[in-house]
N, CA, C, O and the ligand as a Tripos MOL2 file, in Angstrom:
@<TRIPOS>MOLECULE
protein
  285   283    72     0     0
PROTEIN
NO_CHARGES

@<TRIPOS>ATOM
      1 N           0.8410   -1.1970    0.0060 N.3       1 MET1
      2 CA          0.0010   -0.0040   -0.0070 C.3       1 MET1
      3 C           0.8780    1.2530   -0.0010 C.2       1 MET1
      4 O           0.7790    2.0730    0.9110 O.2       1 MET1
      5 N           1.7000    1.3990   -0.9740 N.am      2 THR2
      6 CA          2.4880    2.6260   -1.0980 C.3       2 THR2
      7 C           1.7100    3.6650   -1.8850 C.2       2 THR2
      8 O           0.6330    3.3820   -2.4110 O.2       2 THR2
      9 N           2.2360    4.8140   -1.9590 N.am      3 ASN3
     10 CA          1.6610    5.9960   -2.6290 C.3       3 ASN3
     11 C           0.1470    6.1470   -2.4370 C.2       3 ASN3
     12 O          -0.5640    6.6190   -3.3240 O.2       3 ASN3
     13 N          -0.3150    5.7400   -1.2780 N.am      4 THR4
     14 CA         -1.7000    5.9840   -0.9280 C.3       4 THR4
     15 C          -1.7940    7.2870   -0.1540 C.2       4 THR4
     16 O          -1.0740    7.4850    0.8250 O.2       4 THR4
     17 N          -2.6500    8.1480   -0.5720 N.am      5 THR5
     18 CA         -2.8250    9.3900    0.1370 C.3       5 THR5
     19 C          -4.2410    9.4610    0.6960 C.2       5 THR5
     20 O          -5.1890    9.8770    0.0300 O.2       5 THR5
     21 N          -4.3330    9.0360    1.9450 N.am      6 VAL6
     22 CA         -5.6090    9.0990    2.6430 C.3       6 VAL6
     23 C          -5.5340   10.1990    3.6690 C.2       6 VAL6
     24 O          -4.5800   10.2650    4.4440 O.2       6 VAL6
     25 N          -6.5130   11.0540    3.6850 N.am      7 SER7
     26 CA         -6.5970   12.0690    4.7260 C.3       7 SER7
     27 C          -8.0500   12.1570    5.1750 C.2       7 SER7
     28 O          -8.9230   11.4560    4.6640 O.2       7 SER7
     29 N          -8.2860   13.0390    6.1440 N.am      8 PHE8
     30 CA         -9.6430   13.1100    6.6970 C.3       8 PHE8
     31 C         -10.1270   14.5390    6.7260 C.2       8 PHE8
     32 O          -9.3580   15.4770    6.9380 O.2       8 PHE8
     33 N         -11.3850   14.6800    6.5150 N.am      9 VAL9
     34 CA        -12.0090   15.9930    6.6370 C.3       9 VAL9
     35 C         -13.2450   15.8140    7.5070 C.2       9 VAL9
     36 O         -13.8900   14.7660    7.4920 O.2       9 VAL9
     37 N         -13.5550   16.8470    8.2540 N.am     10 THR10
     38 CA        -14.7400   16.7990    9.0910 C.3      10 THR10
     39 C         -15.8850   17.4970    8.3790 C.2      10 THR10
     40 O         -15.8080   18.6860    8.0680 O.2      10 THR10
     41 N         -16.9240   16.7620    8.1300 N.am     11 GLY11
     42 CA        -18.0450   17.3080    7.3890 C.3      11 GLY11
     43 C         -19.1010   17.8650    8.3150 C.2      11 GLY11
     44 O         -18.8250   18.1880    9.4700 O.2      11 GLY11
     45 N         -20.3020   17.9730    7.8070 N.am     12 GLN12
     46 CA        -21.3940   18.5270    8.5770 C.3      12 GLN12
     47 C         -21.6820   17.6330    9.7860 C.2      12 GLN12
     48 O         -21.5650   16.4090    9.7180 O.2      12 GLN12
     49 N         -22.0600   18.2740   10.8860 N.am     13 ARG13
     50 CA        -22.4310   17.5600   12.1040 C.3      13 ARG13
     51 C         -21.2790   16.6980   12.6380 C.2      13 ARG13
     52 O         -21.5050   15.7220   13.3520 O.2      13 ARG13
     53 N         -20.0680   17.0640   12.2900 N.am     14 GLY14
     54 CA        -18.9140   16.3820   12.8450 C.3      14 GLY14
     55 C         -18.6400   15.0170   12.2620 C.2      14 GLY14
     56 O         -17.7710   14.3000   12.7600 O.2      14 GLY14
     57 N         -19.3500   14.6410   11.2300 N.am     15 ALA15
     58 CA        -19.0990   13.3500   10.6070 C.3      15 ALA15
     59 C         -17.7400   13.3580    9.9140 C.2      15 ALA15
     60 O         -17.4120   14.2950    9.1860 O.2      15 ALA15
     61 N         -16.9760   12.3410   10.1370 N.am     16 MET16
     62 CA        -15.6600   12.2720    9.5380 C.3      16 MET16
     63 C         -15.7550   11.6860    8.1410 C.2      16 MET16
     64 O         -16.4120   10.6710    7.9120 O.2      16 MET16
     65 N         -15.0920   12.3410    7.2300 N.am     17 LYS17
     66 CA        -15.0200   11.8390    5.8590 C.3      17 LYS17
     67 C         -13.5870   11.4630    5.5380 C.2      17 LYS17
     68 O         -12.6350   12.0880    6.0030 O.2      17 LYS17
     69 N         -13.4670   10.4550    4.7540 N.am     18 LEU18
     70 CA        -12.1460   10.0230    4.3060 C.3      18 LEU18
     71 C         -11.9100   10.6190    2.9310 C.2      18 LEU18
     72 O         -12.7990   10.6080    2.0780 O.2      18 LEU18
     73 N         -10.7250   11.1310    2.7220 N.am     19 LYS19
     74 CA        -10.4050   11.7110    1.4330 C.3      19 LYS19
     75 C          -9.3130   10.8590    0.7860 C.2      19 LYS19
     76 O          -8.2590   10.6200    1.3750 O.2      19 LYS19
     77 N          -9.5830   10.4160   -0.4120 N.am     20 TYR20
     78 CA         -8.6630    9.5300   -1.1060 C.3      20 TYR20
     79 C          -8.6730    9.8950   -2.5860 C.2      20 TYR20
     80 O          -9.7190    9.8820   -3.2340 O.2      20 TYR20
     81 N          -7.5050   10.2190   -3.1050 N.am     21 ASP21
     82 CA         -7.4100   10.6450   -4.5110 C.3      21 ASP21
     83 C          -8.3650   11.7830   -4.8300 C.2      21 ASP21
     84 O          -8.9750   11.8080   -5.8990 O.2      21 ASP21
     85 N          -8.4940   12.7140   -3.9120 N.am     22 ASN22
     86 CA         -9.3190   13.9050   -4.0970 C.3      22 ASN22
     87 C         -10.8230   13.6600   -4.0430 C.2      22 ASN22
     88 O         -11.6080   14.5940   -4.2040 O.2      22 ASN22
     89 N         -11.2250   12.4330   -3.8220 N.am     23 TYR23
     90 CA        -12.6280   12.1320   -3.6290 C.3      23 TYR23
     91 C         -12.8740   11.9190   -2.1410 C.2      23 TYR23
     92 O         -11.9870   11.4610   -1.4220 O.2      23 TYR23
     93 N         -14.0490   12.2420   -1.6880 N.am     24 THR24
     94 CA        -14.3670   12.0340   -0.2730 C.3      24 THR24
     95 C         -15.3630   10.8910   -0.1290 C.2      24 THR24
     96 O         -16.2300   10.6770   -0.9760 O.2      24 THR24
     97 N         -15.2110   10.1750    0.9600 N.am     25 TYR25
     98 CA        -16.0240    8.9900    1.2400 C.3      25 TYR25
     99 C         -16.6170    9.0930    2.6320 C.2      25 TYR25
    100 O         -16.0140    9.6590    3.5440 O.2      25 TYR25
    101 N         -17.7990    8.5400    2.7750 N.am     26 ILE26
    102 CA        -18.5090    8.5390    4.0460 C.3      26 ILE26
    103 C         -18.5300    7.1140    4.5910 C.2      26 ILE26
    104 O         -18.7690    6.1590    3.8520 O.2      26 ILE26
    105 N         -18.2780    6.9830    5.8850 N.am     27 CYS27
    106 CA        -18.3400    5.6490    6.5010 C.3      27 CYS27
    107 C         -19.8010    5.2530    6.6640 C.2      27 CYS27
    108 O         -20.5670    5.9300    7.3500 O.2      27 CYS27
    109 N         -20.1750    4.1570    6.0310 N.am     28 VAL28
    110 CA        -21.5680    3.7460    6.0810 C.3      28 VAL28
    111 C         -21.7920    2.6220    7.0830 C.2      28 VAL28
    112 O         -22.8780    2.5070    7.6500 O.2      28 VAL28
    113 N         -20.7890    1.8020    7.3060 N.am     29 LYS29
    114 CA        -20.9490    0.7730    8.3270 C.3      29 LYS29
    115 C         -19.5980    0.2530    8.7680 C.2      29 LYS29
    116 O         -18.5710    0.4330    8.1130 O.2      29 LYS29
    117 N         -19.6550   -0.3990    9.9090 N.am     30 GLN30
    118 CA        -18.4550   -0.9620   10.5080 C.3      30 GLN30
    119 C         -18.8060   -2.3950   10.8910 C.2      30 GLN30
    120 O         -19.7380   -2.6420   11.6570 O.2      30 GLN30
    121 N         -18.0490   -3.3210   10.3470 N.am     31 LEU31
    122 CA        -18.4320   -4.7060   10.5080 C.3      31 LEU31
    123 C         -17.1980   -5.5930   10.5460 C.2      31 LEU31
    124 O         -16.3470   -5.5240    9.6590 O.2      31 LEU31
    125 N         -17.1050   -6.4190   11.5660 N.am     32 LYS32
    126 CA        -16.0350   -7.4120   11.6440 C.3      32 LYS32
    127 C         -14.6490   -6.8090   11.4110 C.2      32 LYS32
    128 O         -13.8480   -7.3300   10.6360 O.2      32 LYS32
    129 N         -14.3890   -5.6980   12.1020 N.am     33 GLY33
    130 CA        -13.0770   -5.1100   12.0220 C.3      33 GLY33
    131 C         -12.7790   -4.3510   10.7460 C.2      33 GLY33
    132 O         -11.6320   -4.0090   10.4570 O.2      33 GLY33
    133 N         -13.8250   -4.0980    9.9950 N.am     34 ARG34
    134 CA        -13.6240   -3.3300    8.7700 C.3      34 ARG34
    135 C         -14.5850   -2.1500    8.7480 C.2      34 ARG34
    136 O         -15.6580   -2.1810    9.3520 O.2      34 ARG34
    137 N         -14.1670   -1.1120    8.0350 N.am     35 LYS35
    138 CA        -15.0430    0.0160    7.8130 C.3      35 LYS35
    139 C         -15.3750    0.1000    6.3220 C.2      35 LYS35
    140 O         -14.5060   -0.0570    5.4650 O.2      35 LYS35
    141 N         -16.6190    0.3450    6.0440 N.am     36 TYR36
    142 CA        -17.1010    0.4140    4.6710 C.3      36 TYR36
    143 C         -17.4110    1.8680    4.3480 C.2      36 TYR36
    144 O         -18.1560    2.5350    5.0650 O.2      36 TYR36
    145 N         -16.8440    2.3290    3.2910 N.am     37 TRP37
    146 CA        -17.0000    3.7360    2.8990 C.3      37 TRP37
    147 C         -17.6210    3.8110    1.5140 C.2      37 TRP37
    148 O         -17.2630    3.0500    0.6150 O.2      37 TRP37
    149 N         -18.5350    4.7170    1.3600 N.am     38 THR38
    150 CA        -19.0500    4.9760    0.0080 C.3      38 THR38
    151 C         -18.7530    6.4180   -0.3580 C.2      38 THR38
    152 O         -18.5700    7.2740    0.5070 O.2      38 THR38
    153 N         -18.7110    6.6600   -1.6130 N.am     39 CYS39
    154 CA        -18.4370    7.9960   -2.1200 C.3      39 CYS39
    155 C         -19.4540    8.9890   -1.5460 C.2      39 CYS39
    156 O         -20.6450    8.6970   -1.4450 O.2      39 CYS39
    157 N         -18.9540   10.1580   -1.1770 N.am     40 SER40
    158 CA        -19.8680   11.1540   -0.5880 C.3      40 SER40
    159 C         -20.8900   11.6540   -1.6010 C.2      40 SER40
    160 O         -21.8770   12.2910   -1.2310 O.2      40 SER40
    161 N         -20.6560   11.3680   -2.8680 N.am     41 LYS41
    162 CA        -21.6180   11.7720   -3.9050 C.3      41 LYS41
    163 C         -22.5600   10.6290   -4.2870 C.2      41 LYS41
    164 O         -23.2890   10.7010   -5.2770 O.2      41 LYS41
    165 N         -22.5210    9.5920   -3.4840 N.am     42 GLN42
    166 CA        -23.3170    8.4310   -3.8640 C.3      42 GLN42
    167 C         -24.7830    8.7660   -4.0360 C.2      42 GLN42
    168 O         -25.4240    8.3230   -4.9890 O.2      42 GLN42
    169 N         -25.3110    9.5520   -3.1090 N.am     43 ARG43
    170 CA        -26.7430    9.8360   -3.1610 C.3      43 ARG43
    171 C         -27.1050   10.7670   -4.3190 C.2      43 ARG43
    172 O         -28.0590   10.5190   -5.0560 O.2      43 ARG43
    173 N         -26.3330   11.8330   -4.4640 N.am     44 SER44
    174 CA        -26.6940   12.8010   -5.4810 C.3      44 SER44
    175 C         -26.3240   12.3320   -6.8780 C.2      44 SER44
    176 O         -27.0030   12.6570   -7.8520 O.2      44 SER44
    177 N         -25.2480   11.5700   -6.9700 N.am     45 ARG45
    178 CA        -24.7690   11.1660   -8.2980 C.3      45 ARG45
    179 C         -24.9660    9.6840   -8.6010 C.2      45 ARG45
    180 O         -24.7020    9.2180   -9.7090 O.2      45 ARG45
    181 N         -25.4330    8.9580   -7.5940 N.am     46 LYS46
    182 CA        -25.5350    7.5140   -7.7410 C.3      46 LYS46
    183 C         -24.1880    6.8910   -8.0790 C.2      46 LYS46
    184 O         -24.0920    5.9430   -8.8590 O.2      46 LYS46
    185 N         -23.1580    7.4520   -7.4690 N.am     47 CYS47
    186 CA        -21.8140    6.9390   -7.6910 C.3      47 CYS47
    187 C         -21.6200    5.6550   -6.8960 C.2      47 CYS47
    188 O         -22.0300    5.5620   -5.7390 O.2      47 CYS47
    189 N         -21.0010    4.6810   -7.5170 N.am     48 MET48
    190 CA        -20.8440    3.3760   -6.8790 C.3      48 MET48
    191 C         -19.4370    3.1510   -6.3190 C.2      48 MET48
    192 O         -19.1110    2.0440   -5.8920 O.2      48 MET48
    193 N         -18.6240    4.1680   -6.3190 N.am     49 ALA49
    194 CA        -17.2630    3.9980   -5.7990 C.3      49 ALA49
    195 C         -17.3080    3.7540   -4.3000 C.2      49 ALA49
    196 O         -18.1210    4.3470   -3.5920 O.2      49 ALA49
    197 N         -16.4400    2.8870   -3.8220 N.am     50 ARG50
    198 CA        -16.4190    2.5600   -2.3980 C.3      50 ARG50
    199 C         -15.0530    2.0370   -1.9830 C.2      50 ARG50
    200 O         -14.2430    1.6150   -2.8080 O.2      50 ARG50
    201 N         -14.8280    2.0780   -0.6790 N.am     51 LEU51
    202 CA        -13.5920    1.6060   -0.1150 C.3      51 LEU51
    203 C         -13.9210    0.7230    1.1030 C.2      51 LEU51
    204 O         -14.9350    0.9240    1.7720 O.2      51 LEU51
    205 N         -13.0630   -0.2360    1.3670 N.am     52 ILE52
    206 CA        -13.1440   -0.9870    2.6050 C.3      52 ILE52
    207 C         -11.7770   -0.8760    3.2730 C.2      52 ILE52
    208 O         -10.7590   -1.2200    2.6730 O.2      52 ILE52
    209 N         -11.7550   -0.3970    4.5120 N.am     53 THR53
    210 CA        -10.4970   -0.2620    5.2410 C.3      53 THR53
    211 C         -10.5780   -1.0800    6.5340 C.2      53 THR53
    212 O         -11.6340   -1.5840    6.9180 O.2      53 THR53
    213 N          -9.4320   -1.1860    7.1780 N.am     54 ASP54
    214 CA         -9.4770   -1.7500    8.5310 C.3      54 ASP54
    215 C          -9.8920   -0.6460    9.5010 C.2      54 ASP54
    216 O         -10.0500    0.5110    9.1110 O.2      54 ASP54
    217 N         -10.0640   -1.0160   10.7590 N.am     55 LEU55
    218 CA        -10.6060   -0.0560   11.7210 C.3      55 LEU55
    219 C          -9.7110    1.1440   11.9380 C.2      55 LEU55
    220 O         -10.1990    2.2450   12.1900 O.2      55 LEU55
    221 N          -8.4140    0.9470   11.8430 N.am     56 ASP56
    222 CA         -7.4950    2.0530   12.0490 C.3      56 ASP56
    223 C          -7.3060    2.8840   10.7900 C.2      56 ASP56
    224 O          -6.6500    3.9250   10.8150 O.2      56 ASP56
    225 N          -7.8750    2.4250    9.7080 N.am     57 ILE57
    226 CA         -7.8030    3.1140    8.4240 C.3      57 ILE57
    227 C          -6.3600    3.3500    8.0020 C.2      57 ILE57
    228 O          -6.0340    4.3680    7.3910 O.2      57 ILE57
    229 N          -5.5150    2.4070    8.3330 N.am     58 ASP58
    230 CA         -4.1550    2.5320    7.8410 C.3      58 ASP58
    231 C          -3.9170    1.5570    6.6870 C.2      58 ASP58
    232 O          -2.8080    1.4290    6.1710 O.2      58 ASP58
    233 N          -4.9810    0.8870    6.3100 N.am     59 LYS59
    234 CA         -4.8540   -0.0800    5.2310 C.3      59 LYS59
    235 C          -6.1740   -0.1630    4.4670 C.2      59 LYS59
    236 O          -7.2420   -0.2500    5.0720 O.2      59 LYS59
    237 N          -6.0970   -0.1360    3.1590 N.am     60 ILE60
    238 CA         -7.2960   -0.2810    2.3400 C.3      60 ILE60
    239 C          -7.3790   -1.7300    1.8910 C.2      60 ILE60
    240 O          -6.4830   -2.2360    1.2150 O.2      60 ILE60
    241 N          -8.4490   -2.3810    2.2670 N.am     61 ASN61
    242 CA         -8.5910   -3.8030    1.9490 C.3      61 ASN61
    243 C          -9.1960   -4.0280    0.5690 C.2      61 ASN61
    244 O          -8.8820   -5.0130   -0.0990 O.2      61 ASN61
    245 N         -10.0490   -3.1290    0.1530 N.am     62 ALA62
    246 CA        -10.6790   -3.2830   -1.1520 C.3      62 ALA62
    247 C         -11.1030   -1.9030   -1.6110 C.2      62 ALA62
    248 O         -11.3390   -1.0010   -0.8080 O.2      62 ALA62
    249 N         -11.1900   -1.7660   -2.8860 N.am     63 ARG63
    250 CA        -11.5750   -0.4510   -3.3900 C.3      63 ARG63
    251 C         -12.2110   -0.5750   -4.7590 C.2      63 ARG63
    252 O         -11.8800   -1.4460   -5.5640 O.2      63 ARG63
    253 N         -13.1260    0.3250   -4.9770 N.am     64 ASN64
    254 CA        -13.6610    0.5490   -6.3060 C.3      64 ASN64
    255 C         -13.6610    2.0510   -6.4550 C.2      64 ASN64
    256 O         -14.5250    2.7400   -5.9130 O.2      64 ASN64
    257 N         -12.7000    2.5520   -7.1850 N.am     65 THR65
    258 CA        -12.5560    4.0160   -7.2740 C.3      65 THR65
    259 C         -12.9860    4.5330   -8.6380 C.2      65 THR65
    260 O         -12.4830    5.5500   -9.1150 O.2      65 THR65
    261 N         -13.9100    3.8310   -9.2540 N.am     66 THR66
    262 CA        -14.4630    4.2960  -10.5170 C.3      66 THR66
    263 C         -15.6250    5.2400  -10.2170 C.2      66 THR66
    264 O         -16.7200    4.8060   -9.8610 O.2      66 THR66
    265 N         -15.3670    6.5270  -10.3680 N.am     67 HIS67
    266 CA        -16.4060    7.5210  -10.0910 C.3      67 HIS67
    267 C         -17.0600    7.9510  -11.4000 C.2      67 HIS67
    268 O         -16.4290    7.9460  -12.4570 O.2      67 HIS67
    269 N         -18.3050    8.3130  -11.3140 N.am     68 ASN68
    270 CA        -18.9950    8.7610  -12.5020 C.3      68 ASN68
    271 C         -19.1230   10.2950  -12.5130 C.2      68 ASN68
    272 O         -20.0300   10.8500  -13.1330 O.2      68 ASN68
    273 N         -18.1980   10.9610  -11.8170 N.am     69 HIS69
    274 CA        -18.2390   12.4170  -11.7230 C.3      69 HIS69
    275 C         -16.8160   12.8770  -11.4260 C.2      69 HIS69
    276 O         -15.9990   12.0840  -10.9570 O.2      69 HIS69
    277 N         -16.5130   14.1210  -11.6840 N.am     70 PRO70
    278 CA        -15.1680   14.6370  -11.3370 C.3      70 PRO70
    279 C         -15.0520   14.8450   -9.8410 C.2      70 PRO70
    280 O         -16.0590   14.9640   -9.1430 O.2      70 PRO70
    281 N         -13.8220   14.8890   -9.3500 N.am     71 ALA71
    282 CA        -13.5990   15.0800   -7.9190 C.3      71 ALA71
    283 C         -14.0150   16.4930   -7.4970 C.2      71 ALA71
    284 O         -13.9020   16.8460   -6.3230 O.2      71 ALA71
    285 ZN        -17.8550    9.1770   -6.5420 Zn       72 ZN72
@<TRIPOS>BOND
     1     1     2 1
     2     2     3 1
     3     3     4 2
     4     3     5 am
     5     5     6 1
     6     6     7 1
     7     7     8 2
     8     7     9 am
     9     9    10 1
    10    10    11 1
    11    11    12 2
    12    11    13 am
    13    13    14 1
    14    14    15 1
    15    15    16 2
    16    15    17 am
    17    17    18 1
    18    18    19 1
    19    19    20 2
    20    19    21 am
    21    21    22 1
    22    22    23 1
    23    23    24 2
    24    23    25 am
    25    25    26 1
    26    26    27 1
    27    27    28 2
    28    27    29 am
    29    29    30 1
    30    30    31 1
    31    31    32 2
    32    31    33 am
    33    33    34 1
    34    34    35 1
    35    35    36 2
    36    35    37 am
    37    37    38 1
    38    38    39 1
    39    39    40 2
    40    39    41 am
    41    41    42 1
    42    42    43 1
    43    43    44 2
    44    43    45 am
    45    45    46 1
    46    46    47 1
    47    47    48 2
    48    47    49 am
    49    49    50 1
    50    50    51 1
    51    51    52 2
    52    51    53 am
    53    53    54 1
    54    54    55 1
    55    55    56 2
    56    55    57 am
    57    57    58 1
    58    58    59 1
    59    59    60 2
    60    59    61 am
    61    61    62 1
    62    62    63 1
    63    63    64 2
    64    63    65 am
    65    65    66 1
    66    66    67 1
    67    67    68 2
    68    67    69 am
    69    69    70 1
    70    70    71 1
    71    71    72 2
    72    71    73 am
    73    73    74 1
    74    74    75 1
    75    75    76 2
    76    75    77 am
    77    77    78 1
    78    78    79 1
    79    79    80 2
    80    79    81 am
    81    81    82 1
    82    82    83 1
    83    83    84 2
    84    83    85 am
    85    85    86 1
    86    86    87 1
    87    87    88 2
    88    87    89 am
    89    89    90 1
    90    90    91 1
    91    91    92 2
    92    91    93 am
    93    93    94 1
    94    94    95 1
    95    95    96 2
    96    95    97 am
    97    97    98 1
    98    98    99 1
    99    99   100 2
   100    99   101 am
   101   101   102 1
   102   102   103 1
   103   103   104 2
   104   103   105 am
   105   105   106 1
   106   106   107 1
   107   107   108 2
   108   107   109 am
   109   109   110 1
   110   110   111 1
   111   111   112 2
   112   111   113 am
   113   113   114 1
   114   114   115 1
   115   115   116 2
   116   115   117 am
   117   117   118 1
   118   118   119 1
   119   119   120 2
   120   119   121 am
   121   121   122 1
   122   122   123 1
   123   123   124 2
   124   123   125 am
   125   125   126 1
   126   126   127 1
   127   127   128 2
   128   127   129 am
   129   129   130 1
   130   130   131 1
   131   131   132 2
   132   131   133 am
   133   133   134 1
   134   134   135 1
   135   135   136 2
   136   135   137 am
   137   137   138 1
   138   138   139 1
   139   139   140 2
   140   139   141 am
   141   141   142 1
   142   142   143 1
   143   143   144 2
   144   143   145 am
   145   145   146 1
   146   146   147 1
   147   147   148 2
   148   147   149 am
   149   149   150 1
   150   150   151 1
   151   151   152 2
   152   151   153 am
   153   153   154 1
   154   154   155 1
   155   155   156 2
   156   155   157 am
   157   157   158 1
   158   158   159 1
   159   159   160 2
   160   159   161 am
   161   161   162 1
   162   162   163 1
   163   163   164 2
   164   163   165 am
   165   165   166 1
   166   166   167 1
   167   167   168 2
   168   167   169 am
   169   169   170 1
   170   170   171 1
   171   171   172 2
   172   171   173 am
   173   173   174 1
   174   174   175 1
   175   175   176 2
   176   175   177 am
   177   177   178 1
   178   178   179 1
   179   179   180 2
   180   179   181 am
   181   181   182 1
   182   182   183 1
   183   183   184 2
   184   183   185 am
   185   185   186 1
   186   186   187 1
   187   187   188 2
   188   187   189 am
   189   189   190 1
   190   190   191 1
   191   191   192 2
   192   191   193 am
   193   193   194 1
   194   194   195 1
   195   195   196 2
   196   195   197 am
   197   197   198 1
   198   198   199 1
   199   199   200 2
   200   199   201 am
   201   201   202 1
   202   202   203 1
   203   203   204 2
   204   203   205 am
   205   205   206 1
   206   206   207 1
   207   207   208 2
   208   207   209 am
   209   209   210 1
   210   210   211 1
   211   211   212 2
   212   211   213 am
   213   213   214 1
   214   214   215 1
   215   215   216 2
   216   215   217 am
   217   217   218 1
   218   218   219 1
   219   219   220 2
   220   219   221 am
   221   221   222 1
   222   222   223 1
   223   223   224 2
   224   223   225 am
   225   225   226 1
   226   226   227 1
   227   227   228 2
   228   227   229 am
   229   229   230 1
   230   230   231 1
   231   231   232 2
   232   231   233 am
   233   233   234 1
   234   234   235 1
   235   235   236 2
   236   235   237 am
   237   237   238 1
   238   238   239 1
   239   239   240 2
   240   239   241 am
   241   241   242 1
   242   242   243 1
   243   243   244 2
   244   243   245 am
   245   245   246 1
   246   246   247 1
   247   247   248 2
   248   247   249 am
   249   249   250 1
   250   250   251 1
   251   251   252 2
   252   251   253 am
   253   253   254 1
   254   254   255 1
   255   255   256 2
   256   255   257 am
   257   257   258 1
   258   258   259 1
   259   259   260 2
   260   259   261 am
   261   261   262 1
   262   262   263 1
   263   263   264 2
   264   263   265 am
   265   265   266 1
   266   266   267 1
   267   267   268 2
   268   267   269 am
   269   269   270 1
   270   270   271 1
   271   271   272 2
   272   271   273 am
   273   273   274 1
   274   274   275 1
   275   275   276 2
   276   275   277 am
   277   277   278 1
   278   278   279 1
   279   279   280 2
   280   279   281 am
   281   281   282 1
   282   282   283 1
   283   283   284 2
@<TRIPOS>SUBSTRUCTURE
     1 MET1         2 RESIDUE 1 A MET
     2 THR2         6 RESIDUE 1 A THR
     3 ASN3        10 RESIDUE 1 A ASN
     4 THR4        14 RESIDUE 1 A THR
     5 THR5        18 RESIDUE 1 A THR
     6 VAL6        22 RESIDUE 1 A VAL
     7 SER7        26 RESIDUE 1 A SER
     8 PHE8        30 RESIDUE 1 A PHE
     9 VAL9        34 RESIDUE 1 A VAL
    10 THR10       38 RESIDUE 1 A THR
    11 GLY11       42 RESIDUE 1 A GLY
    12 GLN12       46 RESIDUE 1 A GLN
    13 ARG13       50 RESIDUE 1 A ARG
    14 GLY14       54 RESIDUE 1 A GLY
    15 ALA15       58 RESIDUE 1 A ALA
    16 MET16       62 RESIDUE 1 A MET
    17 LYS17       66 RESIDUE 1 A LYS
    18 LEU18       70 RESIDUE 1 A LEU
    19 LYS19       74 RESIDUE 1 A LYS
    20 TYR20       78 RESIDUE 1 A TYR
    21 ASP21       82 RESIDUE 1 A ASP
    22 ASN22       86 RESIDUE 1 A ASN
    23 TYR23       90 RESIDUE 1 A TYR
    24 THR24       94 RESIDUE 1 A THR
    25 TYR25       98 RESIDUE 1 A TYR
    26 ILE26      102 RESIDUE 1 A ILE
    27 CYS27      106 RESIDUE 1 A CYS
    28 VAL28      110 RESIDUE 1 A VAL
    29 LYS29      114 RESIDUE 1 A LYS
    30 GLN30      118 RESIDUE 1 A GLN
    31 LEU31      122 RESIDUE 1 A LEU
    32 LYS32      126 RESIDUE 1 A LYS
    33 GLY33      130 RESIDUE 1 A GLY
    34 ARG34      134 RESIDUE 1 A ARG
    35 LYS35      138 RESIDUE 1 A LYS
    36 TYR36      142 RESIDUE 1 A TYR
    37 TRP37      146 RESIDUE 1 A TRP
    38 THR38      150 RESIDUE 1 A THR
    39 CYS39      154 RESIDUE 1 A CYS
    40 SER40      158 RESIDUE 1 A SER
    41 LYS41      162 RESIDUE 1 A LYS
    42 GLN42      166 RESIDUE 1 A GLN
    43 ARG43      170 RESIDUE 1 A ARG
    44 SER44      174 RESIDUE 1 A SER
    45 ARG45      178 RESIDUE 1 A ARG
    46 LYS46      182 RESIDUE 1 A LYS
    47 CYS47      186 RESIDUE 1 A CYS
    48 MET48      190 RESIDUE 1 A MET
    49 ALA49      194 RESIDUE 1 A ALA
    50 ARG50      198 RESIDUE 1 A ARG
    51 LEU51      202 RESIDUE 1 A LEU
    52 ILE52      206 RESIDUE 1 A ILE
    53 THR53      210 RESIDUE 1 A THR
    54 ASP54      214 RESIDUE 1 A ASP
    55 LEU55      218 RESIDUE 1 A LEU
    56 ASP56      222 RESIDUE 1 A ASP
    57 ILE57      226 RESIDUE 1 A ILE
    58 ASP58      230 RESIDUE 1 A ASP
    59 LYS59      234 RESIDUE 1 A LYS
    60 ILE60      238 RESIDUE 1 A ILE
    61 ASN61      242 RESIDUE 1 A ASN
    62 ALA62      246 RESIDUE 1 A ALA
    63 ARG63      250 RESIDUE 1 A ARG
    64 ASN64      254 RESIDUE 1 A ASN
    65 THR65      258 RESIDUE 1 A THR
    66 THR66      262 RESIDUE 1 A THR
    67 HIS67      266 RESIDUE 1 A HIS
    68 ASN68      270 RESIDUE 1 A ASN
    69 HIS69      274 RESIDUE 1 A HIS
    70 PRO70      278 RESIDUE 1 A PRO
    71 ALA71      282 RESIDUE 1 A ALA
    72 ZN72       285 GROUP 0 **** ****
């Protein structure tokens, strides 16, 4: 997992968003030691991009970074 640039931004109501490759993701669920993130534009754009990380978010376990919109 080199050249990964993950950072965090605090969105409305203090919700933490993950920023990856200039796209932002919202944590939708946490299950079995993993966090599931969907693109923050999922609702408005029906974007299907998503990430799965471990709980500490220092590792991305799976990703679909095909967005149907610009960052
Ligand atoms: Zn997207």
